[in-house]
N, CA, C and O atoms as a Maestro MAE file, in Angstrom:
{
 s_m_m2io_version
 :::
 2.0.0
}

f_m_ct {
 s_m_title
 :::
 protein
 m_atom[332] {
  # First column is atom index #
  i_m_mmod_type
  r_m_x_coord
  r_m_y_coord
  r_m_z_coord
  i_m_residue_number
  s_m_chain_name
  s_m_pdb_residue_name
  s_m_pdb_atom_name
  i_m_atomic_number
  :::
  1 25 101.496 104.693 91.534 1 A "MET " " N  " 7
  2 3 102.122 104.463 90.249 1 A "MET " " CA " 6
  3 2 101.571 103.173 89.668 1 A "MET " " C  " 6
  4 15 101.811 102.097 90.215 1 A "MET " " O  " 8
  5 25 100.855 103.264 88.599 2 A "GLN " " N  " 7
  6 3 100.263 102.081 88.004 2 A "GLN " " CA " 6
  7 2 101.220 101.463 87.003 2 A "GLN " " C  " 6
  8 15 101.803 102.163 86.174 2 A "GLN " " O  " 8
  9 25 101.380 100.159 87.081 3 A "GLN " " N  " 7
  10 3 102.285 99.433 86.204 3 A "GLN " " CA " 6
  11 2 101.491 98.466 85.354 3 A "GLN " " C  " 6
  12 15 100.446 97.985 85.794 3 A "GLN " " O  " 8
  13 25 101.953 98.163 84.147 4 A "PRO " " N  " 7
  14 3 101.288 97.162 83.340 4 A "PRO " " CA " 6
  15 2 101.324 95.806 84.035 4 A "PRO " " C  " 6
  16 15 102.300 95.478 84.710 4 A "PRO " " O  " 8
  17 25 100.264 95.021 83.873 5 A "SER " " N  " 7
  18 3 100.192 93.742 84.565 5 A "SER " " CA " 6
  19 2 101.254 92.770 84.090 5 A "SER " " C  " 6
  20 15 101.516 91.777 84.768 5 A "SER " " O  " 8
  21 25 101.878 93.024 82.942 6 A "SER " " N  " 7
  22 3 102.901 92.127 82.431 6 A "SER " " CA " 6
  23 2 104.300 92.444 82.982 6 A "SER " " C  " 6
  24 15 105.275 91.794 82.605 6 A "SER " " O  " 8
  25 25 104.397 93.427 83.861 7 A "MET " " N  " 7
  26 3 105.687 93.831 84.392 7 A "MET " " CA " 6
  27 2 106.337 92.692 85.168 7 A "MET " " C  " 6
  28 15 105.694 92.024 85.978 7 A "MET " " O  " 8
  29 25 107.612 92.488 84.906 8 A "GLN " " N  " 7
  30 3 108.358 91.463 85.613 8 A "GLN " " CA " 6
  31 2 109.537 92.108 86.321 8 A "GLN " " C  " 6
  32 15 110.128 93.071 85.831 8 A "GLN " " O  " 8
  33 25 109.864 91.565 87.470 9 A "PHE " " N  " 7
  34 3 110.994 92.086 88.226 9 A "PHE " " CA " 6
  35 2 112.264 91.303 87.952 9 A "PHE " " C  " 6
  36 15 113.341 91.679 88.416 9 A "PHE " " O  " 8
  37 25 112.145 90.203 87.191 10 A "LEU " " N  " 7
  38 3 113.296 89.409 86.801 10 A "LEU " " CA " 6
  39 2 112.999 88.863 85.406 10 A "LEU " " C  " 6
  40 15 112.034 88.122 85.219 10 A "LEU " " O  " 8
  41 25 113.813 89.224 84.446 11 A "SER " " N  " 7
  42 3 113.577 88.778 83.070 11 A "SER " " CA " 6
  43 2 113.944 87.311 82.899 11 A "SER " " C  " 6
  44 15 114.635 86.731 83.737 11 A "SER " " O  " 8
  45 25 113.484 86.730 81.829 12 A "THR " " N  " 7
  46 3 113.816 85.347 81.511 12 A "THR " " CA " 6
  47 2 115.319 85.186 81.345 12 A "THR " " C  " 6
  48 15 115.893 84.200 81.808 12 A "THR " " O  " 8
  49 25 115.960 86.147 80.688 13 A "GLU " " N  " 7
  50 3 117.412 86.095 80.489 13 A "GLU " " CA " 6
  51 2 118.153 86.174 81.827 13 A "GLU " " C  " 6
  52 15 119.099 85.422 82.062 13 A "GLU " " O  " 8
  53 25 117.721 87.081 82.695 14 A "GLU " " N  " 7
  54 3 118.358 87.211 84.008 14 A "GLU " " CA " 6
  55 2 118.200 85.912 84.810 14 A "GLU " " C  " 6
  56 15 119.145 85.448 85.448 14 A "GLU " " O  " 8
  57 25 117.005 85.339 84.768 15 A "SER " " N  " 7
  58 3 116.767 84.089 85.479 15 A "SER " " CA " 6
  59 2 117.647 82.963 84.949 15 A "SER " " C  " 6
  60 15 118.188 82.171 85.721 15 A "SER " " O  " 8
  61 25 117.786 82.896 83.621 16 A "ALA " " N  " 7
  62 3 118.646 81.876 83.016 16 A "ALA " " CA " 6
  63 2 120.110 82.090 83.420 16 A "ALA " " C  " 6
  64 15 120.833 81.128 83.678 16 A "ALA " " O  " 8
  65 25 120.535 83.343 83.472 17 A "ASP " " N  " 7
  66 3 121.913 83.637 83.893 17 A "ASP " " CA " 6
  67 2 122.153 83.213 85.338 17 A "ASP " " C  " 6
  68 15 123.222 82.700 85.670 17 A "ASP " " O  " 8
  69 25 121.159 83.426 86.195 18 A "VAL " " N  " 7
  70 3 121.291 82.999 87.586 18 A "VAL " " CA " 6
  71 2 121.346 81.474 87.643 18 A "VAL " " C  " 6
  72 15 122.158 80.906 88.373 18 A "VAL " " O  " 8
  73 25 120.489 80.820 86.880 19 A "ASP " " N  " 7
  74 3 120.501 79.350 86.853 19 A "ASP " " CA " 6
  75 2 121.857 78.809 86.419 19 A "ASP " " C  " 6
  76 15 122.319 77.793 86.938 19 A "ASP " " O  " 8
  77 25 122.496 79.487 85.465 20 A "ALA " " N  " 7
  78 3 123.780 79.021 84.932 20 A "ALA " " CA " 6
  79 2 124.955 79.342 85.855 20 A "ALA " " C  " 6
  80 15 126.042 78.789 85.695 20 A "ALA " " O  " 8
  81 25 124.736 80.228 86.810 21 A "ALA " " N  " 7
  82 3 125.825 80.628 87.719 21 A "ALA " " CA " 6
  83 2 126.227 79.469 88.631 21 A "ALA " " C  " 6
  84 15 125.420 78.596 88.950 21 A "ALA " " O  " 8
  85 25 127.474 79.486 89.032 22 A "LEU " " N  " 7
  86 3 128.003 78.454 89.923 22 A "LEU " " CA " 6
  87 2 127.668 78.810 91.367 22 A "LEU " " C  " 6
  88 15 128.541 79.152 92.164 22 A "LEU " " O  " 8
  89 25 126.371 78.719 91.678 23 A "LEU " " N  " 7
  90 3 125.863 79.070 92.998 23 A "LEU " " CA " 6
  91 2 124.989 77.933 93.511 23 A "LEU " " C  " 6
  92 15 124.394 77.196 92.725 23 A "LEU " " O  " 8
  93 25 124.915 77.795 94.841 24 A "ASP " " N  " 7
  94 3 123.977 76.813 95.380 24 A "ASP " " CA " 6
  95 2 122.570 77.415 95.362 24 A "ASP " " C  " 6
  96 15 122.403 78.589 95.030 24 A "ASP " " O  " 8
  97 25 121.577 76.630 95.713 25 A "SER " " N  " 7
  98 3 120.187 77.090 95.585 25 A "SER " " CA " 6
  99 2 119.887 78.303 96.464 25 A "SER " " C  " 6
  100 15 119.128 79.184 96.059 25 A "SER " " O  " 8
  101 25 120.468 78.361 97.655 26 A "SER " " N  " 7
  102 3 120.251 79.527 98.529 26 A "SER " " CA " 6
  103 2 120.846 80.789 97.919 26 A "SER " " C  " 6
  104 15 120.239 81.859 97.970 26 A "SER " " O  " 8
  105 25 122.030 80.660 97.347 27 A "GLU " " N  " 7
  106 3 122.686 81.814 96.714 27 A "GLU " " CA " 6
  107 2 121.916 82.262 95.470 27 A "GLU " " C  " 6
  108 15 121.808 83.458 95.200 27 A "GLU " " O  " 8
  109 25 121.384 81.306 94.719 28 A "LYS " " N  " 7
  110 3 120.579 81.655 93.538 28 A "LYS " " CA " 6
  111 2 119.323 82.410 93.945 28 A "LYS " " C  " 6
  112 15 118.943 83.391 93.307 28 A "LYS " " O  " 8
  113 25 118.678 81.942 95.022 29 A "PHE " " N  " 7
  114 3 117.488 82.634 95.516 29 A "PHE " " CA " 6
  115 2 117.827 84.067 95.904 29 A "PHE " " C  " 6
  116 15 117.123 84.999 95.515 29 A "PHE " " O  " 8
  117 25 118.898 84.248 96.667 30 A "LEU " " N  " 7
  118 3 119.300 85.579 97.111 30 A "LEU " " CA " 6
  119 2 119.683 86.461 95.922 30 A "LEU " " C  " 6
  120 15 119.397 87.659 95.919 30 A "LEU " " O  " 8
  121 25 120.321 85.882 94.926 31 A "THR " " N  " 7
  122 3 120.688 86.637 93.724 31 A "THR " " CA " 6
  123 2 119.438 87.123 92.991 31 A "THR " " C  " 6
  124 15 119.361 88.286 92.593 31 A "THR " " O  " 8
  125 25 118.454 86.227 92.812 32 A "ARG " " N  " 7
  126 3 117.188 86.626 92.164 32 A "ARG " " CA " 6
  127 2 116.490 87.725 92.961 32 A "ARG " " C  " 6
  128 15 115.986 88.696 92.396 32 A "ARG " " O  " 8
  129 25 116.470 87.557 94.278 33 A "LEU " " N  " 7
  130 3 115.837 88.551 95.149 33 A "LEU " " CA " 6
  131 2 116.535 89.901 95.037 33 A "LEU " " C  " 6
  132 15 115.875 90.939 95.000 33 A "LEU " " O  " 8
  133 25 117.846 89.894 94.982 34 A "THR " " N  " 7
  134 3 118.617 91.137 94.904 34 A "THR " " CA " 6
  135 2 118.382 91.847 93.576 34 A "THR " " C  " 6
  136 15 118.200 93.064 93.552 34 A "THR " " O  " 8
  137 25 118.384 91.108 92.476 35 A "ILE " " N  " 7
  138 3 118.128 91.706 91.160 35 A "ILE " " CA " 6
  139 2 116.719 92.303 91.130 35 A "ILE " " C  " 6
  140 15 116.523 93.429 90.671 35 A "ILE " " O  " 8
  141 25 115.748 91.542 91.619 36 A "SER " " N  " 7
  142 3 114.363 92.027 91.653 36 A "SER " " CA " 6
  143 2 114.227 93.248 92.558 36 A "SER " " C  " 6
  144 15 113.512 94.194 92.229 36 A "SER " " O  " 8
  145 25 114.913 93.223 93.696 37 A "SER " " N  " 7
  146 3 114.861 94.348 94.637 37 A "SER " " CA " 6
  147 2 115.443 95.616 94.028 37 A "SER " " C  " 6
  148 15 114.912 96.708 94.231 37 A "SER " " O  " 8
  149 25 116.534 95.470 93.284 38 A "LEU " " N  " 7
  150 3 117.118 96.631 92.617 38 A "LEU " " CA " 6
  151 2 116.120 97.241 91.639 38 A "LEU " " C  " 6
  152 15 115.956 98.459 91.582 38 A "LEU " " O  " 8
  153 25 115.455 96.381 90.870 39 A "ARG " " N  " 7
  154 3 114.460 96.869 89.925 39 A "ARG " " CA " 6
  155 2 113.333 97.606 90.663 39 A "ARG " " C  " 6
  156 15 112.902 98.675 90.231 39 A "ARG " " O  " 8
  157 25 112.863 97.036 91.766 40 A "LEU " " N  " 7
  158 3 111.803 97.670 92.537 40 A "LEU " " CA " 6
  159 2 112.277 98.975 93.178 40 A "LEU " " C  " 6
  160 15 111.528 99.952 93.205 40 A "LEU " " O  " 8
  161 25 113.498 99.006 93.688 41 A "LEU " " N  " 7
  162 3 114.024 100.252 94.263 41 A "LEU " " CA " 6
  163 2 114.102 101.352 93.213 41 A "LEU " " C  " 6
  164 15 113.850 102.518 93.515 41 A "LEU " " O  " 8
  165 25 114.448 100.991 91.988 42 A "ASN " " N  " 7
  166 3 114.463 101.981 90.904 42 A "ASN " " CA " 6
  167 2 113.060 102.520 90.635 42 A "ASN " " C  " 6
  168 15 112.898 103.714 90.381 42 A "ASN " " O  " 8
  169 25 112.054 101.664 90.687 43 A "ILE " " N  " 7
  170 3 110.664 102.095 90.491 43 A "ILE " " CA " 6
  171 2 110.244 103.027 91.620 43 A "ILE " " C  " 6
  172 15 109.640 104.072 91.377 43 A "ILE " " O  " 8
  173 25 110.564 102.648 92.854 44 A "ILE " " N  " 7
  174 3 110.218 103.487 94.016 44 A "ILE " " CA " 6
  175 2 110.905 104.846 93.914 44 A "ILE " " C  " 6
  176 15 110.270 105.880 94.124 44 A "ILE " " O  " 8
  177 25 112.181 104.849 93.598 45 A "ALA " " N  " 7
  178 3 112.934 106.108 93.488 45 A "ALA " " CA " 6
  179 2 112.341 107.002 92.406 45 A "ALA " " C  " 6
  180 15 112.196 108.208 92.604 45 A "ALA " " O  " 8
  181 25 112.002 106.417 91.269 46 A "GLU " " N  " 7
  182 3 111.403 107.199 90.183 46 A "GLU " " CA " 6
  183 2 110.060 107.777 90.610 46 A "GLU " " C  " 6
  184 15 109.765 108.944 90.350 46 A "GLU " " O  " 8
  185 25 109.246 106.950 91.267 47 A "ASP " " N  " 7
  186 3 107.931 107.391 91.727 47 A "ASP " " CA " 6
  187 2 108.051 108.545 92.724 47 A "ASP " " C  " 6
  188 15 107.223 109.456 92.723 47 A "ASP " " O  " 8
  189 25 109.075 108.506 93.570 48 A "LEU " " N  " 7
  190 3 109.260 109.548 94.587 48 A "LEU " " CA " 6
  191 2 110.118 110.711 94.101 48 A "LEU " " C  " 6
  192 15 110.252 111.719 94.795 48 A "LEU " " O  " 8
  193 25 110.697 110.574 92.911 49 A "GLY " " N  " 7
  194 3 111.561 111.634 92.397 49 A "GLY " " CA " 6
  195 2 112.835 111.780 93.211 49 A "GLY " " C  " 6
  196 15 113.338 112.887 93.404 49 A "GLY " " O  " 8
  197 25 113.352 110.655 93.687 50 A "THR " " N  " 7
  198 3 114.543 110.646 94.545 50 A "THR " " CA " 6
  199 2 115.556 109.656 93.988 50 A "THR " " C  " 6
  200 15 115.166 108.571 93.555 50 A "THR " " O  " 8
  201 25 116.822 109.986 93.983 51 A "PRO " " N  " 7
  202 3 117.816 108.990 93.564 51 A "PRO " " CA " 6
  203 2 117.775 107.767 94.488 51 A "PRO " " C  " 6
  204 15 117.539 107.899 95.689 51 A "PRO " " O  " 8
  205 25 118.004 106.590 93.925 52 A "VAL " " N  " 7
  206 3 117.990 105.353 94.707 52 A "VAL " " CA " 6
  207 2 118.921 105.464 95.908 52 A "VAL " " C  " 6
  208 15 118.589 105.003 97.000 52 A "VAL " " O  " 8
  209 25 120.067 106.066 95.710 53 A "THR " " N  " 7
  210 3 121.054 106.162 96.791 53 A "THR " " CA " 6
  211 2 120.594 107.046 97.947 53 A "THR " " C  " 6
  212 15 121.184 107.010 99.026 53 A "THR " " O  " 8
  213 25 119.550 107.835 97.730 54 A "GLU " " N  " 7
  214 3 119.053 108.716 98.782 54 A "GLU " " CA " 6
  215 2 117.758 108.228 99.419 54 A "GLU " " C  " 6
  216 15 117.235 108.879 100.324 54 A "GLU " " O  " 8
  217 25 117.229 107.087 98.958 55 A "LEU " " N  " 7
  218 3 116.014 106.554 99.559 55 A "LEU " " CA " 6
  219 2 116.271 106.191 101.012 55 A "LEU " " C  " 6
  220 15 117.320 105.647 101.356 55 A "LEU " " O  " 8
  221 25 115.305 106.498 101.853 56 A "THR " " N  " 7
  222 3 115.388 106.108 103.255 56 A "THR " " CA " 6
  223 2 114.441 104.934 103.502 56 A "THR " " C  " 6
  224 15 113.540 104.667 102.707 56 A "THR " " O  " 8
  225 25 114.658 104.249 104.602 57 A "HIS " " N  " 7
  226 3 113.756 103.137 104.921 57 A "HIS " " CA " 6
  227 2 112.332 103.638 105.135 57 A "HIS " " C  " 6
  228 15 111.378 102.926 104.823 57 A "HIS " " O  " 8
  229 25 112.174 104.847 105.659 58 A "LYS " " N  " 7
  230 3 110.834 105.399 105.883 58 A "LYS " " CA " 6
  231 2 110.130 105.672 104.552 58 A "LYS " " C  " 6
  232 15 108.926 105.444 104.433 58 A "LYS " " O  " 8
  233 25 110.873 106.159 103.550 59 A "GLN " " N  " 7
  234 3 110.277 106.378 102.238 59 A "GLN " " CA " 6
  235 2 109.838 105.054 101.604 59 A "GLN " " C  " 6
  236 15 108.779 104.976 100.980 59 A "GLN " " O  " 8
  237 25 110.650 104.034 101.770 60 A "ILE " " N  " 7
  238 3 110.324 102.719 101.211 60 A "ILE " " CA " 6
  239 2 109.084 102.153 101.905 60 A "ILE " " C  " 6
  240 15 108.196 101.615 101.243 60 A "ILE " " O  " 8
  241 25 109.019 102.270 103.215 61 A "ILE " " N  " 7
  242 3 107.844 101.800 103.960 61 A "ILE " " CA " 6
  243 2 106.596 102.546 103.499 61 A "ILE " " C  " 6
  244 15 105.560 101.931 103.247 61 A "ILE " " O  " 8
  245 25 106.695 103.865 103.390 62 A "ALA " " N  " 7
  246 3 105.551 104.676 102.962 62 A "ALA " " CA " 6
  247 2 105.108 104.289 101.549 62 A "ALA " " C  " 6
  248 15 103.912 104.256 101.259 62 A "ALA " " O  " 8
  249 25 106.069 103.998 100.675 63 A "TRP " " N  " 7
  250 3 105.726 103.593 99.313 63 A "TRP " " CA " 6
  251 2 104.958 102.272 99.331 63 A "TRP " " C  " 6
  252 15 103.970 102.124 98.613 63 A "TRP " " O  " 8
  253 25 105.404 101.311 100.146 64 A "PHE " " N  " 7
  254 3 104.703 100.031 100.262 64 A "PHE " " CA " 6
  255 2 103.306 100.221 100.835 64 A "PHE " " C  " 6
  256 15 102.362 99.561 100.400 64 A "PHE " " O  " 8
  257 25 103.166 101.122 101.811 65 A "GLU " " N  " 7
  258 3 101.840 101.419 102.372 65 A "GLU " " CA " 6
  259 2 100.920 101.980 101.292 65 A "GLU " " C  " 6
  260 15 99.754 101.598 101.195 65 A "GLU " " O  " 8
  261 25 101.459 102.890 100.481 66 A "LYS " " N  " 7
  262 3 100.673 103.492 99.400 66 A "LYS " " CA " 6
  263 2 100.271 102.442 98.375 66 A "LYS " " C  " 6
  264 15 99.122 102.416 97.934 66 A "LYS " " O  " 8
  265 25 101.203 101.575 97.989 67 A "ASP " " N  " 7
  266 3 100.898 100.537 97.012 67 A "ASP " " CA " 6
  267 2 99.861 99.560 97.569 67 A "ASP " " C  " 6
  268 15 98.977 99.112 96.838 67 A "ASP " " O  " 8
  269 25 99.965 99.228 98.856 68 A "GLY " " N  " 7
  270 3 98.980 98.356 99.500 68 A "GLY " " CA " 6
  271 2 97.599 98.987 99.522 68 A "GLY " " C  " 6
  272 15 96.595 98.307 99.308 68 A "GLY " " O  " 8
  273 25 97.548 100.290 99.782 69 A "LYS " " N  " 7
  274 3 96.271 100.994 99.802 69 A "LYS " " CA " 6
  275 2 95.639 100.982 98.405 69 A "LYS " " C  " 6
  276 15 94.435 100.767 98.267 69 A "LYS " " O  " 8
  277 25 96.446 101.211 97.381 70 A "ILE " " N  " 7
  278 3 95.944 101.155 96.001 70 A "ILE " " CA " 6
  279 2 95.370 99.767 95.720 70 A "ILE " " C  " 6
  280 15 94.293 99.646 95.137 70 A "ILE " " O  " 8
  281 25 96.087 98.721 96.134 71 A "ARG " " N  " 7
  282 3 95.631 97.346 95.916 71 A "ARG " " CA " 6
  283 2 94.292 97.105 96.596 71 A "ARG " " C  " 6
  284 15 93.393 96.507 96.003 71 A "ARG " " O  " 8
  285 25 94.150 97.564 97.838 72 A "ARG " " N  " 7
  286 3 92.906 97.353 98.587 72 A "ARG " " CA " 6
  287 2 91.745 98.143 98.006 72 A "ARG " " C  " 6
  288 15 90.624 97.639 97.935 72 A "ARG " " O  " 8
  289 25 92.005 99.378 97.590 73 A "GLU " " N  " 7
  290 3 90.933 100.260 97.136 73 A "GLU " " CA " 6
  291 2 90.592 100.102 95.653 73 A "GLU " " C  " 6
  292 15 89.437 100.267 95.261 73 A "GLU " " O  " 8
  293 25 91.599 99.781 94.827 74 A "GLN " " N  " 7
  294 3 91.378 99.748 93.381 74 A "GLN " " CA " 6
  295 2 91.569 98.369 92.768 74 A "GLN " " C  " 6
  296 15 91.289 98.173 91.585 74 A "GLN " " O  " 8
  297 25 92.034 97.429 93.543 75 A "GLY " " N  " 7
  298 3 92.271 96.084 93.044 75 A "GLY " " CA " 6
  299 2 93.742 95.868 92.737 75 A "GLY " " C  " 6
  300 15 94.501 96.815 92.531 75 A "GLY " " O  " 8
  301 25 94.127 94.589 92.710 76 A "LYS " " N  " 7
  302 3 95.548 94.270 92.561 76 A "LYS " " CA " 6
  303 2 96.135 94.723 91.235 76 A "LYS " " C  " 6
  304 15 97.330 95.008 91.163 76 A "LYS " " O  " 8
  305 25 95.324 94.798 90.182 77 A "ASP " " N  " 7
  306 3 95.849 95.216 88.883 77 A "ASP " " CA " 6
  307 2 96.260 96.689 88.853 77 A "ASP " " C  " 6
  308 15 97.024 97.101 87.981 77 A "ASP " " O  " 8
  309 25 95.760 97.476 89.796 78 A "ALA " " N  " 7
  310 3 96.110 98.901 89.850 78 A "ALA " " CA " 6
  311 2 97.414 99.150 90.615 78 A "ALA " " C  " 6
  312 15 98.020 100.213 90.486 78 A "ALA " " O  " 8
  313 25 97.834 98.183 91.398 79 A "ALA " " N  " 7
  314 3 99.042 98.338 92.217 79 A "ALA " " CA " 6
  315 2 100.280 97.940 91.424 79 A "ALA " " C  " 6
  316 15 100.196 97.220 90.429 79 A "ALA " " O  " 8
  317 25 101.418 98.417 91.880 80 A "THR " " N  " 7
  318 3 102.689 98.030 91.253 80 A "THR " " CA " 6
  319 2 103.004 96.571 91.558 80 A "THR " " C  " 6
  320 15 103.340 95.795 90.664 80 A "THR " " O  " 8
  321 25 102.892 96.215 92.821 81 A "LEU " " N  " 7
  322 3 103.155 94.833 93.236 81 A "LEU " " CA " 6
  323 2 101.841 94.058 93.158 81 A "LEU " " C  " 6
  324 15 100.885 94.352 93.877 81 A "LEU " " O  " 8
  325 25 101.814 93.086 92.291 82 A "GLN " " N  " 7
  326 3 100.569 92.351 92.042 82 A "GLN " " CA " 6
  327 2 100.687 90.932 92.550 82 A "GLN " " C  " 6
  328 15 101.048 90.019 91.808 82 A "GLN " " O  " 8
  329 25 100.381 90.756 93.818 83 A "TRP " " N  " 7
  330 3 100.412 89.427 94.412 83 A "TRP " " CA " 6
  331 2 99.154 89.153 95.158 83 A "TRP " " C  " 6
  332 15 98.998 88.074 95.730 83 A "TRP " " O  " 8
  :::
 }
 m_bond[331] {
  # First column is bond index #
  i_m_from
  i_m_to
  i_m_order
  :::
  1 1 2 1
  2 2 3 1
  3 3 4 2
  4 3 5 1
  5 5 6 1
  6 6 7 1
  7 7 8 2
  8 7 9 1
  9 9 10 1
  10 10 11 1
  11 11 12 2
  12 11 13 1
  13 13 14 1
  14 14 15 1
  15 15 16 2
  16 15 17 1
  17 17 18 1
  18 18 19 1
  19 19 20 2
  20 19 21 1
  21 21 22 1
  22 22 23 1
  23 23 24 2
  24 23 25 1
  25 25 26 1
  26 26 27 1
  27 27 28 2
  28 27 29 1
  29 29 30 1
  30 30 31 1
  31 31 32 2
  32 31 33 1
  33 33 34 1
  34 34 35 1
  35 35 36 2
  36 35 37 1
  37 37 38 1
  38 38 39 1
  39 39 40 2
  40 39 41 1
  41 41 42 1
  42 42 43 1
  43 43 44 2
  44 43 45 1
  45 45 46 1
  46 46 47 1
  47 47 48 2
  48 47 49 1
  49 49 50 1
  50 50 51 1
  51 51 52 2
  52 51 53 1
  53 53 54 1
  54 54 55 1
  55 55 56 2
  56 55 57 1
  57 57 58 1
  58 58 59 1
  59 59 60 2
  60 59 61 1
  61 61 62 1
  62 62 63 1
  63 63 64 2
  64 63 65 1
  65 65 66 1
  66 66 67 1
  67 67 68 2
  68 67 69 1
  69 69 70 1
  70 70 71 1
  71 71 72 2
  72 71 73 1
  73 73 74 1
  74 74 75 1
  75 75 76 2
  76 75 77 1
  77 77 78 1
  78 78 79 1
  79 79 80 2
  80 79 81 1
  81 81 82 1
  82 82 83 1
  83 83 84 2
  84 83 85 1
  85 85 86 1
  86 86 87 1
  87 87 88 2
  88 87 89 1
  89 89 90 1
  90 90 91 1
  91 91 92 2
  92 91 93 1
  93 93 94 1
  94 94 95 1
  95 95 96 2
  96 95 97 1
  97 97 98 1
  98 98 99 1
  99 99 100 2
  100 99 101 1
  101 101 102 1
  102 102 103 1
  103 103 104 2
  104 103 105 1
  105 105 106 1
  106 106 107 1
  107 107 108 2
  108 107 109 1
  109 109 110 1
  110 110 111 1
  111 111 112 2
  112 111 113 1
  113 113 114 1
  114 114 115 1
  115 115 116 2
  116 115 117 1
  117 117 118 1
  118 118 119 1
  119 119 120 2
  120 119 121 1
  121 121 122 1
  122 122 123 1
  123 123 124 2
  124 123 125 1
  125 125 126 1
  126 126 127 1
  127 127 128 2
  128 127 129 1
  129 129 130 1
  130 130 131 1
  131 131 132 2
  132 131 133 1
  133 133 134 1
  134 134 135 1
  135 135 136 2
  136 135 137 1
  137 137 138 1
  138 138 139 1
  139 139 140 2
  140 139 141 1
  141 141 142 1
  142 142 143 1
  143 143 144 2
  144 143 145 1
  145 145 146 1
  146 146 147 1
  147 147 148 2
  148 147 149 1
  149 149 150 1
  150 150 151 1
  151 151 152 2
  152 151 153 1
  153 153 154 1
  154 154 155 1
  155 155 156 2
  156 155 157 1
  157 157 158 1
  158 158 159 1
  159 159 160 2
  160 159 161 1
  161 161 162 1
  162 162 163 1
  163 163 164 2
  164 163 165 1
  165 165 166 1
  166 166 167 1
  167 167 168 2
  168 167 169 1
  169 169 170 1
  170 170 171 1
  171 171 172 2
  172 171 173 1
  173 173 174 1
  174 174 175 1
  175 175 176 2
  176 175 177 1
  177 177 178 1
  178 178 179 1
  179 179 180 2
  180 179 181 1
  181 181 182 1
  182 182 183 1
  183 183 184 2
  184 183 185 1
  185 185 186 1
  186 186 187 1
  187 187 188 2
  188 187 189 1
  189 189 190 1
  190 190 191 1
  191 191 192 2
  192 191 193 1
  193 193 194 1
  194 194 195 1
  195 195 196 2
  196 195 197 1
  197 197 198 1
  198 198 199 1
  199 199 200 2
  200 199 201 1
  201 201 202 1
  202 202 203 1
  203 203 204 2
  204 203 205 1
  205 205 206 1
  206 206 207 1
  207 207 208 2
  208 207 209 1
  209 209 210 1
  210 210 211 1
  211 211 212 2
  212 211 213 1
  213 213 214 1
  214 214 215 1
  215 215 216 2
  216 215 217 1
  217 217 218 1
  218 218 219 1
  219 219 220 2
  220 219 221 1
  221 221 222 1
  222 222 223 1
  223 223 224 2
  224 223 225 1
  225 225 226 1
  226 226 227 1
  227 227 228 2
  228 227 229 1
  229 229 230 1
  230 230 231 1
  231 231 232 2
  232 231 233 1
  233 233 234 1
  234 234 235 1
  235 235 236 2
  236 235 237 1
  237 237 238 1
  238 238 239 1
  239 239 240 2
  240 239 241 1
  241 241 242 1
  242 242 243 1
  243 243 244 2
  244 243 245 1
  245 245 246 1
  246 246 247 1
  247 247 248 2
  248 247 249 1
  249 249 250 1
  250 250 251 1
  251 251 252 2
  252 251 253 1
  253 253 254 1
  254 254 255 1
  255 255 256 2
  256 255 257 1
  257 257 258 1
  258 258 259 1
  259 259 260 2
  260 259 261 1
  261 261 262 1
  262 262 263 1
  263 263 264 2
  264 263 265 1
  265 265 266 1
  266 266 267 1
  267 267 268 2
  268 267 269 1
  269 269 270 1
  270 270 271 1
  271 271 272 2
  272 271 273 1
  273 273 274 1
  274 274 275 1
  275 275 276 2
  276 275 277 1
  277 277 278 1
  278 278 279 1
  279 279 280 2
  280 279 281 1
  281 281 282 1
  282 282 283 1
  283 283 284 2
  284 283 285 1
  285 285 286 1
  286 286 287 1
  287 287 288 2
  288 287 289 1
  289 289 290 1
  290 290 291 1
  291 291 292 2
  292 291 293 1
  293 293 294 1
  294 294 295 1
  295 295 296 2
  296 295 297 1
  297 297 298 1
  298 298 299 1
  299 299 300 2
  300 299 301 1
  301 301 302 1
  302 302 303 1
  303 303 304 2
  304 303 305 1
  305 305 306 1
  306 306 307 1
  307 307 308 2
  308 307 309 1
  309 309 310 1
  310 310 311 1
  311 311 312 2
  312 311 313 1
  313 313 314 1
  314 314 315 1
  315 315 316 2
  316 315 317 1
  317 317 318 1
  318 318 319 1
  319 319 320 2
  320 319 321 1
  321 321 322 1
  322 322 323 1
  323 323 324 2
  324 323 325 1
  325 325 326 1
  326 326 327 1
  327 327 328 2
  328 327 329 1
  329 329 330 1
  330 330 331 1
  331 331 332 2
  :::
 }
}
């Protein structure tokens, strides 16, 4: 699944809302990670044609393997996760 290179897993507004929350730095980090993870799980579920609630850990692992293979073979801009 190819994504535009401008894709973000946490919007500026979401990040500002987390910053404004009454949380310590560890809680803010976990909150950002959770919001980003939800967005990524939605992408994985859509790519696999499976509801998020029915995703298995094996499907998630396989999706990451596929995305990694795309990155290695086609370059990071072709993969969903661009790091």
